[in-house]
mmCIF file as Biopython writes it, N, C-alpha, C and O atoms, coordinates in Angstrom:
data_model
#
loop_
_atom_site.group_PDB
_atom_site.id
_atom_site.type_symbol
_atom_site.label_atom_id
_atom_site.label_alt_id
_atom_site.label_comp_id
_atom_site.label_asym_id
_atom_site.label_entity_id
_atom_site.label_seq_id
_atom_site.pdbx_PDB_ins_code
_atom_site.Cartn_x
_atom_site.Cartn_y
_atom_site.Cartn_z
_atom_site.occupancy
_atom_site.B_iso_or_equiv
_atom_site.auth_seq_id
_atom_site.auth_asym_id
_atom_site.pdbx_PDB_model_num
ATOM 1   N N  . MET A ? 1  ? 3.888   -35.638 116.461 1.0 0.0 1  A 1 
ATOM 2   C CA . MET A ? 1  ? 3.234   -35.209 115.239 1.0 0.0 1  A 1 
ATOM 3   C C  . MET A ? 1  ? 2.219   -34.120 115.593 1.0 0.0 1  A 1 
ATOM 4   O O  . MET A ? 1  ? 1.507   -34.219 116.592 1.0 0.0 1  A 1 
ATOM 5   N N  . LYS A ? 2  ? 2.167   -33.096 114.768 1.0 0.0 2  A 1 
ATOM 6   C CA . LYS A ? 2  ? 1.232   -32.000 114.977 1.0 0.0 2  A 1 
ATOM 7   C C  . LYS A ? 2  ? -0.117  -32.351 114.374 1.0 0.0 2  A 1 
ATOM 8   O O  . LYS A ? 2  ? -0.208  -33.139 113.433 1.0 0.0 2  A 1 
ATOM 9   N N  . PHE A ? 3  ? -1.153  -31.759 114.926 1.0 0.0 3  A 1 
ATOM 10  C CA . PHE A ? 3  ? -2.494  -32.032 114.434 1.0 0.0 3  A 1 
ATOM 11  C C  . PHE A ? 3  ? -2.666  -31.567 112.984 1.0 0.0 3  A 1 
ATOM 12  O O  . PHE A ? 3  ? -3.374  -32.215 112.213 1.0 0.0 3  A 1 
ATOM 13  N N  . GLY A ? 4  ? -2.039  -30.472 112.608 1.0 0.0 4  A 1 
ATOM 14  C CA . GLY A ? 4  ? -2.154  -29.951 111.244 1.0 0.0 4  A 1 
ATOM 15  C C  . GLY A ? 4  ? -1.650  -30.920 110.193 1.0 0.0 4  A 1 
ATOM 16  O O  . GLY A ? 4  ? -2.181  -30.954 109.084 1.0 0.0 4  A 1 
ATOM 17  N N  . GLU A ? 5  ? -0.642  -31.704 110.515 1.0 0.0 5  A 1 
ATOM 18  C CA . GLU A ? 5  ? -0.114  -32.667 109.562 1.0 0.0 5  A 1 
ATOM 19  C C  . GLU A ? 5  ? -1.116  -33.775 109.291 1.0 0.0 5  A 1 
ATOM 20  O O  . GLU A ? 5  ? -1.168  -34.321 108.189 1.0 0.0 5  A 1 
ATOM 21  N N  . VAL A ? 6  ? -1.910  -34.105 110.301 1.0 0.0 6  A 1 
ATOM 22  C CA . VAL A ? 6  ? -2.922  -35.151 110.112 1.0 0.0 6  A 1 
ATOM 23  C C  . VAL A ? 6  ? -4.037  -34.626 109.224 1.0 0.0 6  A 1 
ATOM 24  O O  . VAL A ? 6  ? -4.536  -35.348 108.360 1.0 0.0 6  A 1 
ATOM 25  N N  . VAL A ? 7  ? -4.429  -33.389 109.428 1.0 0.0 7  A 1 
ATOM 26  C CA . VAL A ? 7  ? -5.547  -32.817 108.683 1.0 0.0 7  A 1 
ATOM 27  C C  . VAL A ? 7  ? -5.145  -32.534 107.240 1.0 0.0 7  A 1 
ATOM 28  O O  . VAL A ? 7  ? -5.859  -32.913 106.311 1.0 0.0 7  A 1 
ATOM 29  N N  . TYR A ? 8  ? -4.016  -31.875 107.048 1.0 0.0 8  A 1 
ATOM 30  C CA . TYR A ? 8  ? -3.628  -31.434 105.719 1.0 0.0 8  A 1 
ATOM 31  C C  . TYR A ? 8  ? -2.728  -32.423 104.988 1.0 0.0 8  A 1 
ATOM 32  O O  . TYR A ? 8  ? -2.693  -32.412 103.758 1.0 0.0 8  A 1 
ATOM 33  N N  . GLY A ? 9  ? -2.025  -33.248 105.680 1.0 0.0 9  A 1 
ATOM 34  C CA . GLY A ? 9  ? -1.130  -34.195 105.034 1.0 0.0 9  A 1 
ATOM 35  C C  . GLY A ? 9  ? 0.093   -33.499 104.459 1.0 0.0 9  A 1 
ATOM 36  O O  . GLY A ? 9  ? 0.305   -32.311 104.705 1.0 0.0 9  A 1 
ATOM 37  N N  . PRO A ? 10 ? 0.899   -34.226 103.697 1.0 0.0 10 A 1 
ATOM 38  C CA . PRO A ? 10 ? 2.120   -33.625 103.139 1.0 0.0 10 A 1 
ATOM 39  C C  . PRO A ? 10 ? 1.771   -32.683 101.985 1.0 0.0 10 A 1 
ATOM 40  O O  . PRO A ? 10 ? 0.729   -32.825 101.345 1.0 0.0 10 A 1 
ATOM 41  N N  . ASN A ? 11 ? 2.654   -31.727 101.735 1.0 0.0 11 A 1 
ATOM 42  C CA . ASN A ? 11 ? 2.481   -30.827 100.593 1.0 0.0 11 A 1 
ATOM 43  C C  . ASN A ? 11 ? 3.018   -31.518 99.345  1.0 0.0 11 A 1 
ATOM 44  O O  . ASN A ? 11 ? 4.152   -31.997 99.325  1.0 0.0 11 A 1 
ATOM 45  N N  . LEU A ? 12 ? 2.199   -31.564 98.320  1.0 0.0 12 A 1 
ATOM 46  C CA . LEU A ? 12 ? 2.610   -32.148 97.047  1.0 0.0 12 A 1 
ATOM 47  C C  . LEU A ? 12 ? 2.627   -31.049 96.001  1.0 0.0 12 A 1 
ATOM 48  O O  . LEU A ? 12 ? 1.680   -30.270 95.890  1.0 0.0 12 A 1 
ATOM 49  N N  . ARG A ? 13 ? 3.692   -30.991 95.244  1.0 0.0 13 A 1 
ATOM 50  C CA . ARG A ? 13 ? 3.790   -30.015 94.168  1.0 0.0 13 A 1 
ATOM 51  C C  . ARG A ? 13 ? 4.272   -30.720 92.921  1.0 0.0 13 A 1 
ATOM 52  O O  . ARG A ? 13 ? 5.112   -31.618 92.975  1.0 0.0 13 A 1 
ATOM 53  N N  . PHE A ? 14 ? 3.727   -30.300 91.803  1.0 0.0 14 A 1 
ATOM 54  C CA . PHE A ? 14 ? 4.131   -30.848 90.516  1.0 0.0 14 A 1 
ATOM 55  C C  . PHE A ? 14 ? 5.077   -29.866 89.848  1.0 0.0 14 A 1 
ATOM 56  O O  . PHE A ? 14 ? 4.880   -28.653 89.907  1.0 0.0 14 A 1 
ATOM 57  N N  . MET A ? 15 ? 6.081   -30.396 89.225  1.0 0.0 15 A 1 
ATOM 58  C CA . MET A ? 15 ? 7.023   -29.565 88.499  1.0 0.0 15 A 1 
ATOM 59  C C  . MET A ? 15 ? 6.369   -29.096 87.199  1.0 0.0 15 A 1 
ATOM 60  O O  . MET A ? 15 ? 5.751   -29.900 86.502  1.0 0.0 15 A 1 
ATOM 61  N N  . PRO A ? 16 ? 6.493   -27.821 86.863  1.0 0.0 16 A 1 
ATOM 62  C CA . PRO A ? 16 ? 5.947   -27.359 85.580  1.0 0.0 16 A 1 
ATOM 63  C C  . PRO A ? 16 ? 6.759   -27.933 84.429  1.0 0.0 16 A 1 
ATOM 64  O O  . PRO A ? 16 ? 7.940   -28.235 84.595  1.0 0.0 16 A 1 
ATOM 65  N N  . PRO A ? 17 ? 6.139   -28.086 83.268  1.0 0.0 17 A 1 
ATOM 66  C CA . PRO A ? 17 ? 6.886   -28.611 82.128  1.0 0.0 17 A 1 
ATOM 67  C C  . PRO A ? 17 ? 8.035   -27.674 81.747  1.0 0.0 17 A 1 
ATOM 68  O O  . PRO A ? 17 ? 7.955   -26.462 81.950  1.0 0.0 17 A 1 
ATOM 69  N N  . ALA A ? 18 ? 9.082   -28.243 81.203  1.0 0.0 18 A 1 
ATOM 70  C CA . ALA A ? 18 ? 10.253  -27.446 80.826  1.0 0.0 18 A 1 
ATOM 71  C C  . ALA A ? 18 ? 9.905   -26.411 79.757  1.0 0.0 18 A 1 
ATOM 72  O O  . ALA A ? 18 ? 10.412  -25.290 79.775  1.0 0.0 18 A 1 
ATOM 73  N N  . LYS A ? 19 ? 9.037   -26.800 78.830  1.0 0.0 19 A 1 
ATOM 74  C CA . LYS A ? 19 ? 8.642   -25.901 77.752  1.0 0.0 19 A 1 
ATOM 75  C C  . LYS A ? 19 ? 7.119   -25.887 77.687  1.0 0.0 19 A 1 
ATOM 76  O O  . LYS A ? 19 ? 6.516   -26.949 77.537  1.0 0.0 19 A 1 
ATOM 77  N N  . PRO A ? 20 ? 6.475   -24.732 77.794  1.0 0.0 20 A 1 
ATOM 78  C CA . PRO A ? 20 ? 5.012   -24.693 77.735  1.0 0.0 20 A 1 
ATOM 79  C C  . PRO A ? 20 ? 4.500   -25.128 76.369  1.0 0.0 20 A 1 
ATOM 80  O O  . PRO A ? 20 ? 5.137   -24.873 75.347  1.0 0.0 20 A 1 
ATOM 81  N N  . SER A ? 21 ? 3.355   -25.782 76.358  1.0 0.0 21 A 1 
ATOM 82  C CA . SER A ? 21 ? 2.790   -26.256 75.094  1.0 0.0 21 A 1 
ATOM 83  C C  . SER A ? 21 ? 2.276   -25.074 74.286  1.0 0.0 21 A 1 
ATOM 84  O O  . SER A ? 21 ? 2.132   -23.966 74.801  1.0 0.0 21 A 1 
ATOM 85  N N  . ALA A ? 22 ? 2.004   -25.327 73.015  1.0 0.0 22 A 1 
ATOM 86  C CA . ALA A ? 22 ? 1.509   -24.276 72.135  1.0 0.0 22 A 1 
ATOM 87  C C  . ALA A ? 22 ? 0.156   -23.755 72.617  1.0 0.0 22 A 1 
ATOM 88  O O  . ALA A ? 22 ? -0.140  -22.569 72.473  1.0 0.0 22 A 1 
ATOM 89  N N  . LEU A ? 23 ? -0.657  -24.627 73.184  1.0 0.0 23 A 1 
ATOM 90  C CA . LEU A ? 23 ? -1.967  -24.202 73.677  1.0 0.0 23 A 1 
ATOM 91  C C  . LEU A ? 23 ? -1.861  -23.228 74.833  1.0 0.0 23 A 1 
ATOM 92  O O  . LEU A ? 23 ? -2.669  -22.305 74.941  1.0 0.0 23 A 1 
ATOM 93  N N  . LEU A ? 24 ? -0.883  -23.417 75.692  1.0 0.0 24 A 1 
ATOM 94  C CA . LEU A ? 24 ? -0.713  -22.514 76.817  1.0 0.0 24 A 1 
ATOM 95  C C  . LEU A ? 24 ? -0.197  -21.140 76.391  1.0 0.0 24 A 1 
ATOM 96  O O  . LEU A ? 24 ? -0.326  -20.166 77.133  1.0 0.0 24 A 1 
ATOM 97  N N  . ARG A ? 25 ? 0.379   -21.067 75.210  1.0 0.0 25 A 1 
ATOM 98  C CA . ARG A ? 25 ? 0.907   -19.792 74.723  1.0 0.0 25 A 1 
ATOM 99  C C  . ARG A ? 25 ? -0.124  -18.996 73.927  1.0 0.0 25 A 1 
ATOM 100 O O  . ARG A ? 25 ? 0.145   -17.861 73.532  1.0 0.0 25 A 1 
ATOM 101 N N  . LEU A ? 26 ? -1.313  -19.581 73.685  1.0 0.0 26 A 1 
ATOM 102 C CA . LEU A ? 26 ? -2.345  -18.864 72.940  1.0 0.0 26 A 1 
ATOM 103 C C  . LEU A ? 26 ? -2.925  -17.732 73.788  1.0 0.0 26 A 1 
ATOM 104 O O  . LEU A ? 26 ? -3.141  -17.903 74.988  1.0 0.0 26 A 1 
ATOM 105 N N  . PRO A ? 27 ? -3.174  -16.586 73.172  1.0 0.0 27 A 1 
ATOM 106 C CA . PRO A ? 27 ? -3.754  -15.484 73.945  1.0 0.0 27 A 1 
ATOM 107 C C  . PRO A ? 27 ? -5.239  -15.753 74.221  1.0 0.0 27 A 1 
ATOM 108 O O  . PRO A ? 27 ? -5.906  -16.408 73.421  1.0 0.0 27 A 1 
ATOM 109 N N  . PRO A ? 28 ? -5.753  -15.258 75.334  1.0 0.0 28 A 1 
ATOM 110 C CA . PRO A ? 28 ? -7.168  -15.464 75.648  1.0 0.0 28 A 1 
ATOM 111 C C  . PRO A ? 28 ? -8.058  -14.530 74.826  1.0 0.0 28 A 1 
ATOM 112 O O  . PRO A ? 28 ? -8.545  -13.520 75.336  1.0 0.0 28 A 1 
ATOM 113 N N  . HIS A ? 29 ? -8.263  -14.863 73.586  1.0 0.0 29 A 1 
ATOM 114 C CA . HIS A ? 29 ? -9.054  -14.041 72.673  1.0 0.0 29 A 1 
ATOM 115 C C  . HIS A ? 29 ? -10.522 -14.471 72.713  1.0 0.0 29 A 1 
ATOM 116 O O  . HIS A ? 29 ? -10.823 -15.645 72.926  1.0 0.0 29 A 1 
ATOM 117 N N  . ARG A ? 30 ? -11.421 -13.527 72.509  1.0 0.0 30 A 1 
ATOM 118 C CA . ARG A ? 30 ? -12.853 -13.792 72.591  1.0 0.0 30 A 1 
ATOM 119 C C  . ARG A ? 30 ? -13.315 -14.888 71.613  1.0 0.0 30 A 1 
ATOM 120 O O  . ARG A ? 30 ? -14.111 -15.747 71.993  1.0 0.0 30 A 1 
ATOM 121 N N  . LEU A ? 31 ? -12.838 -14.873 70.384  1.0 0.0 31 A 1 
ATOM 122 C CA . LEU A ? 31 ? -13.239 -15.893 69.411  1.0 0.0 31 A 1 
ATOM 123 C C  . LEU A ? 31 ? -12.719 -17.276 69.801  1.0 0.0 31 A 1 
ATOM 124 O O  . LEU A ? 31 ? -13.420 -18.278 69.656  1.0 0.0 31 A 1 
ATOM 125 N N  . LEU A ? 32 ? -11.511 -17.316 70.284  1.0 0.0 32 A 1 
ATOM 126 C CA . LEU A ? 32 ? -10.911 -18.587 70.689  1.0 0.0 32 A 1 
ATOM 127 C C  . LEU A ? 32 ? -11.637 -19.185 71.892  1.0 0.0 32 A 1 
ATOM 128 O O  . LEU A ? 32 ? -11.951 -20.375 71.903  1.0 0.0 32 A 1 
ATOM 129 N N  . THR A ? 33 ? -11.900 -18.364 72.897  1.0 0.0 33 A 1 
ATOM 130 C CA . THR A ? 33 ? -12.591 -18.881 74.080  1.0 0.0 33 A 1 
ATOM 131 C C  . THR A ? 33 ? -14.035 -19.246 73.761  1.0 0.0 33 A 1 
ATOM 132 O O  . THR A ? 33 ? -14.584 -20.165 74.369  1.0 0.0 33 A 1 
ATOM 133 N N  . GLY A ? 34 ? -14.658 -18.545 72.820  1.0 0.0 34 A 1 
ATOM 134 C CA . GLY A ? 34 ? -16.013 -18.910 72.387  1.0 0.0 34 A 1 
ATOM 135 C C  . GLY A ? 34 ? -16.028 -20.275 71.715  1.0 0.0 34 A 1 
ATOM 136 O O  . GLY A ? 34 ? -16.937 -21.075 71.935  1.0 0.0 34 A 1 
ATOM 137 N N  . ALA A ? 35 ? -15.015 -20.533 70.896  1.0 0.0 35 A 1 
ATOM 138 C CA . ALA A ? 35 ? -14.918 -21.842 70.235  1.0 0.0 35 A 1 
ATOM 139 C C  . ALA A ? 35 ? -14.664 -22.948 71.260  1.0 0.0 35 A 1 
ATOM 140 O O  . ALA A ? 35 ? -15.187 -24.055 71.133  1.0 0.0 35 A 1 
ATOM 141 N N  . MET A ? 36 ? -13.860 -22.639 72.273  1.0 0.0 36 A 1 
ATOM 142 C CA . MET A ? 36 ? -13.600 -23.632 73.322  1.0 0.0 36 A 1 
ATOM 143 C C  . MET A ? 36 ? -14.877 -23.934 74.111  1.0 0.0 36 A 1 
ATOM 144 O O  . MET A ? 36 ? -15.160 -25.089 74.428  1.0 0.0 36 A 1 
ATOM 145 N N  . ARG A ? 37 ? -15.636 -22.896 74.423  1.0 0.0 37 A 1 
ATOM 146 C CA . ARG A ? 37 ? -16.897 -23.101 75.145  1.0 0.0 37 A 1 
ATOM 147 C C  . ARG A ? 37 ? -17.870 -23.940 74.325  1.0 0.0 37 A 1 
ATOM 148 O O  . ARG A ? 37 ? -18.530 -24.831 74.858  1.0 0.0 37 A 1 
ATOM 149 N N  . LEU A ? 38 ? -17.957 -23.657 73.039  1.0 0.0 38 A 1 
ATOM 150 C CA . LEU A ? 38 ? -18.832 -24.418 72.148  1.0 0.0 38 A 1 
ATOM 151 C C  . LEU A ? 38 ? -18.418 -25.889 72.103  1.0 0.0 38 A 1 
ATOM 152 O O  . LEU A ? 38 ? -19.267 -26.780 72.132  1.0 0.0 38 A 1 
ATOM 153 N N  . ALA A ? 39 ? -17.123 -26.134 72.034  1.0 0.0 39 A 1 
ATOM 154 C CA . ALA A ? 39 ? -16.629 -27.516 72.021  1.0 0.0 39 A 1 
ATOM 155 C C  . ALA A ? 39 ? -16.961 -28.220 73.327  1.0 0.0 39 A 1 
ATOM 156 O O  . ALA A ? 39 ? -17.364 -29.383 73.315  1.0 0.0 39 A 1 
ATOM 157 N N  . LEU A ? 40 ? -16.796 -27.532 74.454  1.0 0.0 40 A 1 
ATOM 158 C CA . LEU A ? 40 ? -17.112 -28.148 75.745  1.0 0.0 40 A 1 
ATOM 159 C C  . LEU A ? 40 ? -18.591 -28.467 75.884  1.0 0.0 40 A 1 
ATOM 160 O O  . LEU A ? 40 ? -18.958 -29.442 76.541  1.0 0.0 40 A 1 
ATOM 161 N N  . GLU A ? 41 ? -19.433 -27.663 75.279  1.0 0.0 41 A 1 
ATOM 162 C CA . GLU A ? 41 ? -20.882 -27.889 75.368  1.0 0.0 41 A 1 
ATOM 163 C C  . GLU A ? 41 ? -21.370 -28.981 74.425  1.0 0.0 41 A 1 
ATOM 164 O O  . GLU A ? 41 ? -22.337 -29.676 74.737  1.0 0.0 41 A 1 
ATOM 165 N N  . ARG A ? 42 ? -20.719 -29.144 73.283  1.0 0.0 42 A 1 
ATOM 166 C CA . ARG A ? 42 ? -21.267 -30.022 72.249  1.0 0.0 42 A 1 
ATOM 167 C C  . ARG A ? 42 ? -20.528 -31.328 72.001  1.0 0.0 42 A 1 
ATOM 168 O O  . ARG A ? 42 ? -21.143 -32.310 71.585  1.0 0.0 42 A 1 
ATOM 169 N N  . LEU A ? 43 ? -19.232 -31.361 72.247  1.0 0.0 43 A 1 
ATOM 170 C CA . LEU A ? 43 ? -18.467 -32.575 71.970  1.0 0.0 43 A 1 
ATOM 171 C C  . LEU A ? 43 ? -18.671 -33.601 73.081  1.0 0.0 43 A 1 
ATOM 172 O O  . LEU A ? 43 ? -18.907 -33.232 74.231  1.0 0.0 43 A 1 
ATOM 173 N N  . PRO A ? 44 ? -18.579 -34.894 72.742  1.0 0.0 44 A 1 
ATOM 174 C CA . PRO A ? 44 ? -18.715 -35.923 73.788  1.0 0.0 44 A 1 
ATOM 175 C C  . PRO A ? 44 ? -17.543 -35.886 74.773  1.0 0.0 44 A 1 
ATOM 176 O O  . PRO A ? 44 ? -16.423 -35.510 74.426  1.0 0.0 44 A 1 
ATOM 177 N N  . THR A ? 45 ? -17.834 -36.284 75.995  1.0 0.0 45 A 1 
ATOM 178 C CA . THR A ? 45 ? -16.841 -36.213 77.066  1.0 0.0 45 A 1 
ATOM 179 C C  . THR A ? 45 ? -15.603 -37.044 76.756  1.0 0.0 45 A 1 
ATOM 180 O O  . THR A ? 45 ? -14.487 -36.622 77.059  1.0 0.0 45 A 1 
ATOM 181 N N  . TRP A ? 46 ? -15.781 -38.205 76.164  1.0 0.0 46 A 1 
ATOM 182 C CA . TRP A ? 46 ? -14.632 -39.077 75.913  1.0 0.0 46 A 1 
ATOM 183 C C  . TRP A ? 46 ? -13.617 -38.409 74.984  1.0 0.0 46 A 1 
ATOM 184 O O  . TRP A ? 46 ? -12.422 -38.693 75.074  1.0 0.0 46 A 1 
ATOM 185 N N  . SER A ? 47 ? -14.075 -37.527 74.096  1.0 0.0 47 A 1 
ATOM 186 C CA . SER A ? 47 ? -13.128 -36.872 73.188  1.0 0.0 47 A 1 
ATOM 187 C C  . SER A ? 47 ? -12.418 -35.694 73.854  1.0 0.0 47 A 1 
ATOM 188 O O  . SER A ? 47 ? -11.316 -35.327 73.445  1.0 0.0 47 A 1 
ATOM 189 N N  . LEU A ? 48 ? -13.035 -35.098 74.874  1.0 0.0 48 A 1 
ATOM 190 C CA . LEU A ? 48 ? -12.435 -33.946 75.551  1.0 0.0 48 A 1 
ATOM 191 C C  . LEU A ? 48 ? -11.549 -34.331 76.722  1.0 0.0 48 A 1 
ATOM 192 O O  . LEU A ? 48 ? -10.682 -33.555 77.124  1.0 0.0 48 A 1 
ATOM 193 N N  . ARG A ? 49 ? -11.753 -35.502 77.265  1.0 0.0 49 A 1 
ATOM 194 C CA . ARG A ? 49 ? -11.032 -35.904 78.471  1.0 0.0 49 A 1 
ATOM 195 C C  . ARG A ? 49 ? -9.501  -35.824 78.344  1.0 0.0 49 A 1 
ATOM 196 O O  . ARG A ? 49 ? -8.866  -35.236 79.220  1.0 0.0 49 A 1 
ATOM 197 N N  . PRO A ? 50 ? -8.886  -36.383 77.304  1.0 0.0 50 A 1 
ATOM 198 C CA . PRO A ? 50 ? -7.414  -36.294 77.209  1.0 0.0 50 A 1 
ATOM 199 C C  . PRO A ? 50 ? -6.923  -34.847 77.127  1.0 0.0 50 A 1 
ATOM 200 O O  . PRO A ? 50 ? -5.880  -34.511 77.687  1.0 0.0 50 A 1 
ATOM 201 N N  . PHE A ? 51 ? -7.668  -34.003 76.436  1.0 0.0 51 A 1 
ATOM 202 C CA . PHE A ? 51 ? -7.291  -32.604 76.301  1.0 0.0 51 A 1 
ATOM 203 C C  . PHE A ? 51 ? -7.351  -31.899 77.654  1.0 0.0 51 A 1 
ATOM 204 O O  . PHE A ? 51 ? -6.426  -31.170 78.012  1.0 0.0 51 A 1 
ATOM 205 N N  . ILE A ? 52 ? -8.414  -32.105 78.395  1.0 0.0 52 A 1 
ATOM 206 C CA . ILE A ? 52 ? -8.579  -31.447 79.695  1.0 0.0 52 A 1 
ATOM 207 C C  . ILE A ? 52 ? -7.567  -31.978 80.703  1.0 0.0 52 A 1 
ATOM 208 O O  . ILE A ? 52 ? -7.009  -31.206 81.483  1.0 0.0 52 A 1 
ATOM 209 N N  . LEU A ? 53 ? -7.328  -33.277 80.696  1.0 0.0 53 A 1 
ATOM 210 C CA . LEU A ? 53 ? -6.369  -33.853 81.645  1.0 0.0 53 A 1 
ATOM 211 C C  . LEU A ? 53 ? -4.940  -33.368 81.379  1.0 0.0 53 A 1 
ATOM 212 O O  . LEU A ? 53 ? -4.118  -33.341 82.295  1.0 0.0 53 A 1 
ATOM 213 N N  . SER A ? 54 ? -4.644  -32.991 80.158  1.0 0.0 54 A 1 
ATOM 214 C CA . SER A ? 54 ? -3.294  -32.489 79.882  1.0 0.0 54 A 1 
ATOM 215 C C  . SER A ? 54 ? -3.034  -31.156 80.594  1.0 0.0 54 A 1 
ATOM 216 O O  . SER A ? 54 ? -1.879  -30.799 80.822  1.0 0.0 54 A 1 
ATOM 217 N N  . PHE A ? 55 ? -4.081  -30.427 80.943  1.0 0.0 55 A 1 
ATOM 218 C CA . PHE A ? 55 ? -3.918  -29.188 81.699  1.0 0.0 55 A 1 
ATOM 219 C C  . PHE A ? 55 ? -3.885  -29.445 83.191  1.0 0.0 55 A 1 
ATOM 220 O O  . PHE A ? 55 ? -3.302  -28.661 83.940  1.0 0.0 55 A 1 
ATOM 221 N N  . VAL A ? 56 ? -4.502  -30.529 83.637  1.0 0.0 56 A 1 
ATOM 222 C CA . VAL A ? 56 ? -4.606  -30.808 85.062  1.0 0.0 56 A 1 
ATOM 223 C C  . VAL A ? 56 ? -3.315  -31.403 85.603  1.0 0.0 56 A 1 
ATOM 224 O O  . VAL A ? 56 ? -2.884  -31.056 86.703  1.0 0.0 56 A 1 
ATOM 225 N N  . THR A ? 57 ? -2.700  -32.290 84.847  1.0 0.0 57 A 1 
ATOM 226 C CA . THR A ? 57 ? -1.478  -32.960 85.312  1.0 0.0 57 A 1 
ATOM 227 C C  . THR A ? 57 ? -0.297  -32.514 84.481  1.0 0.0 57 A 1 
ATOM 228 O O  . THR A ? 57 ? -0.439  -32.105 83.328  1.0 0.0 57 A 1 
ATOM 229 N N  . THR A ? 58 ? 0.873   -32.602 85.092  1.0 0.0 58 A 1 
ATOM 230 C CA . THR A ? 58 ? 2.090   -32.251 84.334  1.0 0.0 58 A 1 
ATOM 231 C C  . THR A ? 58 ? 3.000   -33.446 84.280  1.0 0.0 58 A 1 
ATOM 232 O O  . THR A ? 58 ? 4.079   -33.374 83.692  1.0 0.0 58 A 1 
#
C-alpha cells in the first residue's frame, strides 16, 4: 500500500442528476441573488437546511 492512499483514502464521486432541477437552471441575476442572500440572513436555519442540502448531495 502506498502512503498516499492512507492519507487521501479512496476517491469518491457522486453521479450528477439525470435532469438538472429548475433552481439550477436559473440565471445568476442580481435581484435573485439578493433575495437569496436576504433569505439566508433572515430565515431560521431549520427552514433553509433541506434547500441547502439538496445542492450538496445528489
